N, C-alpha and C positions, 0 to 999 in steps of 0.2 A: 606530391612533388618528388620525382625520382632523384636519388642522390648520386653524386659523383663518387668515383673510386680513386683511391690514392696509390700512386706508384712509389717504388723505392727510389730515393734520391740518386742522381747520377752525377759523378764527378767529371769535371771538364778534363779533356785530354788536349794537349797541344801538338800541333803539327811540327814536324822536324824542320829546322832551318835549312837543312841540306836538301829537302824535297825527297821525292820518291821516283822510282823508275816508272816510265809511262806504262800504262796497262791497256789492254784491248777493251773496247766497249762491247759487251755481249749483246746479243739479241734479247729482246724482252722475253721474259719467261712465258708470258701469255698476253695476247692483245685484249683490250677492253671488249666486252661483249656488245653486240648491237642492242641498243636500248629498245625497250618496248614502247608502244604509244602511251601517252598520258591518258588515263581514263576520261571518258566524256563527262562534262559537268552538266549542271542544270540547263535546260533549253532543248528545243526540238532539234532534229537532225540538220535543219537548214537555218538555224538561228544562232547568231552571235550576239554578244553584248552590244549596247549602243556605242556609237563613236565616243572615244574617250579623249581626255585632254587634261591640262592642268586645272586646278580649281579656279573659278572665276574670281577676279579682283574688282574692287570698286573703281579703280582708276586703270586705264590702259598702261601697259609697261612703257617706260620711256624708250626711245630708239636705242638699239644696242650697237656698240662698237664691234666691228668684225674681229674674229679670232685671228691672231697672228702667231707665227712661229718665231720666237726670239732666238732659238738655236735649233739646229737640225744636223745630226751627224750619223750617216750610215756607217756600219762596220764594213771591213773588207772581208767578204765571205771566204776568200781563199786563205785567210789567216786563222779561221776558226778551227780549233782542234776538234777532231772526231765529229765533225758536223753531220747532223742527221736531218732528214726531212720528216716533219716540219721543224723549223728552227726554234719555234716557241719562245720568243724573247720575254724575259722578265728582268726588271731592273729597279734601281733606287738611287737616289742622289742625296748627298749631305750638303749643309750650308757652307762647308769648307771647300767645296768644289770637287769632291770625290764622287764619281759616278761608277757604279758596278752594274754590269749587264751579263746575265747568264742565259743559258738555253740548252738545247740538245746538241752536243754536250760540250760546253765551252764556258769560259769566263773572260770578259773584257773589262778592263779597269782604266778609267781616266782620272788623272789628278789635276786637270786644268779645266774642270767644268765642261767636259765632253767636247773640247776642241780636238783632242787626240786621244787614242786608246792604245793600250798595250794588251796583248793576247796571251792567255794562259790555258794550259790543259789541266782540268780539275783532277785527273788521275795522277798527276805529278805533285799535287798540293797535299793530298790526303793518302793515308795508307789504305790497303785493300780492306774491304768490308763486305760481308754477306756474299751475294752472287755478282757483285760488281755494279757500279753506277750505270744506269740505263737512260737517264734523262729526267723529264718532269722536274726541272729545277725551278725554284722561285727564290727571289731575294727581296727583302724590304729593308727600310731604314727607319729606326725609332729615334726621333730627334731628342726626346726628353732624356734619353740615356746614351745618345751618340753611338749607337751600335747598328751595324749591318747584321741581319739574320738571314741565313741561306739554308734552304732545305733541298735535299737531293734524294730522289727515289733510287733504290737499289733493287736488283733482282733478289728473290728469296735466298735465305741461308741454305746452301746445298744439303747440309746434314739434317736439317729439320723442316725445310720448306717454309720457315717463318718469313713473312713479309718483312721488309726492312727499309728504313729511311735514316739519313744522317742529317743532323742539325748542326750548323756552324755559326759562330759569332765572332765579330771583330769590331773594334772601334774604328771610326773614320780616320782618326790620326794614325793608327797602325796600318790601315789599308793604304793610306797615302805613302807611308814610309817603306812598307814591305808587303806588297799585295799577296805574295805567295805564302809567307810565313806568319801572317798576322792572326791566323785563325785558331780558335779553340773549337772543339766539336764534342757532340754527344750522339751516341748510336741507340736507335730504338728498333725493336723487333716485335712482331705481332704477339708473341708470348707475354710481352710486357703488359698487354691488354687482355690477357686470358683468352687469346685466340691463336693457339698454336697451329702452325701449318697453313695459315691464311695469308695469301699475297696482299700487298698494298698497291694502291694506285691513286692518281690525282691528288697529290698533296698541295695544300694551300696555306698561306701565312697571312695573318693580320695581327693587330695589337689593339688592346682596349686601354682604359685608364691605368690598369695595374698589371695586365698580363700580356704575354705573347700567346696568341691563339693559333693552334695547328689543327687543320682538318684534313683527314686522309680517308680514302675508301678502303674498307676491308672487304675483299671480293666476296660477293654473295651474302654478306652480313649486314652492311650498312655503312654509315659514316661515323668514324671515331673523331671526337673533338678533345683536344688536349690543351691545357693551359699551364703556363709556367710564369711565376712572378718575375717581372722584369728586373727587380732588384737582385734576384738570385744570380744573374749572369756575372755580376762583379764579385761574387763570393766564391767562385770556383766550384760550386756544386749546386745543382738545381733540384728543387722539389717540383712535383708535377701531379696533377690529377686529371681525370678524364671522364667523359660521358659517352654513352653509345654501346654498341653500334645503333645509330639512329636510322630508321627507315620511314617511308611514307606509304602506308597501305601496301598494296600489292605491286606498286610500280617499281621499275628498276631505277627511277630517278631518285637518287639520294640527295641529301641536303646540299645546299650551295656552299661556296667558299664563305668563311666568316666575314661579317660586315667590317669594312675598314674605316679608318678615320678617327680612331680614338673613342669609341662608344664606351658606356659604363659596363660592358660585359660582352659576351659572345651572342650574336644574333645570326640566325641562319634560316633559310626557307627551302621548302620543297613543294612539288605539286601533288596535291591529293587528286585533283582532276582539273579539267580545263576551265573551271570557275572558282577554284578554291586553293589557297596556299596554306601550308602548315608552317608556322614560324616557331622556332625554338629560341627561348630566352634563357640565358645562363648568366646571371648578374655576377659581377666581380665579388661581391660580398656574400654570395649564397653558395652553399654546397650543392643544393639541388637545382634543377632546371624545370622550366614550364613549357608547355606546348599550347599554341593558340591557332585556331583555324580562322582564316581571314578570307572573306568573299571578295573576288575581283570580277571585273567584267569578263564574261565568257568569251573565249577565243575558239577558233575553228577546230573541229574534230577531224579535219582532213588527213592529218599525219603526212602531208606532202611538203617536205623541206627542200625539194630538188631545185637546182638552178644551174644551168650550164653557161660557161663562158665561151668566147669565140674559139678557144682551143678545143672545145667539146668536152671539157671536164665538168662533171657535176660536183661542185666544191662544197655544197652546203647541206647535202642530205644527212651526212654523219653528225652534224652539229646537234640536231634534235633540240629539245626544249629544256635541257639542263640549265638551271639558273646559274649564269656565269658572272653577272655583275652584282656587287653588293657594297653599299657604302652607308655612311651615317651623317646626318645633319640635324642638330637641334631637336633631339627626341624623335627623329624620324629614321626608320630603316628603309633604304631604297634597294630594290632588286630589279634585275633585268634578265630577259631570256629571249631566245628565238621562238617565234610562233610560225606555224605552217601557213602556206598560202590558203586563201579561202576556197571553199567548195562552191560550185555553181549554186546560186540561190542564197548564199550567205549575205547577210546585211549587217554592217557594211562589208564591202568586198575588197579584199587585199590580193592583188594578182600575183604578188611575189612573197616568199617568206620574209618576215620582217621582225623587228625587235620591239618587244613590249617593255615598258618601264613603269613600276608601281612604287609609290611611297606609302608607308604604313606608320601610323602612330604607335610608338612603343609604350604609351600609357593606356590607350583604349584598345589597341590592336584592331583598328579599323582602317580601311583604305582612305588615304587623304587625296591622292591624285593618281591618274593613270595617263599615259600617252604612248604613242607609237613612233618609231623611227622607220619610215617606209618610203617607197618610191615605186611607181608602176613598172619600172624597167629593171631595177636592181634589187637583189636580196641583201639583207643586213643580218649579220649573225656574229657569234663569238664576242659579245659585248663585255666591257668592263666599265665600272663607274668610280668616280671619286668626287670630292667636294673641295673647292678652294676656300680661302679664308673670307671671301665675300659671300659665301653660302651658295654659290652657283654649283650645279651638278654637271660634271664633265663626263663625256663618254668616249671610249675607244671602241671601234667597231670595224669588223671586216665587211667588205661590200664587193659585189661583182654581178655581172649579168651578161646577156647575149651580146652587148656591145662593149664590154669592158672586162679585162682579166681581173681576178680577185686581188684586192689591195686592202690596206688598213687606213683608217682615217680617224680624226680626232675633232671634237667640238664640244659645245656647251648646250645642254638641253634648253629648248625654248627658242633657239636661233633658227631651227628648221634647216640647218646646213651643217655638214661636217667637212673637214679639210684634210688634204694630203699633198705631198710634194712630188715624189717620184712615182710615176705610174708603172704598174706591172705590165710586162709584155708577154707573160706566160702565166699559166696556173698549173699547179701540181696538186694532187690529192692523195699524198702519202702512198705512192706506189699503186694507185688504183683502188685504194681502200675507201675512197670517198670522204677523206678527212683532210681539209685544208690545214687545220692546226688544232690546237687544244685551247689556247687562250691568248689574249692580249692583256696589257697592263697599263694603268695610269694611276698616278698618285699626286697629292698636293705637293708642290715644289717647296722645299725648305730653303731654297736659295731666293726665290721670288714668290712669296706665299700666295699672291693673287693669281699666279700661274700654276701650271701643272706639268709634271714630267710624264711623258708617254713613251711606250716601248712597243714598236710594231715592226713590220717587215714588208718588203715588196719582192716580187719575183721576176727574174729576167732569165735569158739564156746566154751562154758564152758562145765563142766562135765555133765550137764543136756541136752546139745544140744542147749541151748539158744544162740542166736547171740550176740556177743560182738563187738562193733566198738570202736577202740582205737585211739583217736586223738593224734597227736604228734607235737612237735616242732623239726625242724632240721635246722642247719646252714650248708651251703654248698658253695663250690666254689673251686677255684684252690689254 
């Protein structure tokens, strides 16, 4: 069992109550490389796994109530500081009614349970660091400790080219009283992980029973996974250890975001091939971690993720099959990813790219259930997963096709329907790079635990024809 490594403790730094002068947002040092195809799994060139679905039950499920939106608040895109395309919303909400929403590159805070929002420029909240904040922000709320945790990707340190990210924390009480000056922060660079001169990308946050879990790509090396005891944040200094860089064979597909929802440790997955996942298990009480190879139903080797909208934009090709959704329920790790459309002769045949969902037992590391989110007309990609307190698995997913511009929708698995409110009237793909976005987010609501908080966006144009992407918060459930 490979062992983790221990880093030097980091003392918390407090932001200035006076704030900081606004700073320009630099261009990214280097864009993400185009991922290579996932290697073919077992099966012939025209053979897919059998149709998949939830495990059968002895009794049919009772009729389900439809999902409803109990609140829905789009942000005003004209008030977002330094806004970039895609807006990539991420957010979290506390039981006291504080909702924080971040993205590329902005912060919006509500103190009245998302009825209204105030808008802030992150560059005026924090001092300069490394090569400057560039985006890829995520924020979560840990209810057991009443803290928001916010991660911000930065360009490399100019003098060393070390990759960099900043981690900030604040209590919901402090964010409600003073959204700009509530934050303490900790700065990390790639040399902290014995990787001098290596850029970072794709940071993600989750928490387990005991730890904050951070996962971040170290370019060309693999995925670094960091854990910090949640109790350390109240002490003013954090200890931390890490594993990695994790890789999956020869594939560019690094491991997923860590499983959310309070599991007993960090669980992550990556594709070995189109019929096998590798799951990493790093229990809270263990210094070392284990790897488990899990067989799943084979999916197509076509490597065709393309889907064009009425505006002619291929919005889904850049998504590929990186595992984007990860959550936990009662000893099960759930993962989701985009799968390419089927090739001619594949059985079953999926005419559009679609989203696969797999649940895996974390005691036997075998597949418990598999299902698809698919439609013959629309593609589904960029999924995120979460579980509510009733044990239902919710999904956030982007969708679009030749009769609908790309949008985000939310729902509960098993209903065979997802829901949205404002329809997009345009699609943009990151300046022609073929990337609609990087992620969506959904979490169990701490305000109404049977519901979930979702963070998505829709796309329109203004009177001049300029593209506007409007992030929003939605609370949904039965």
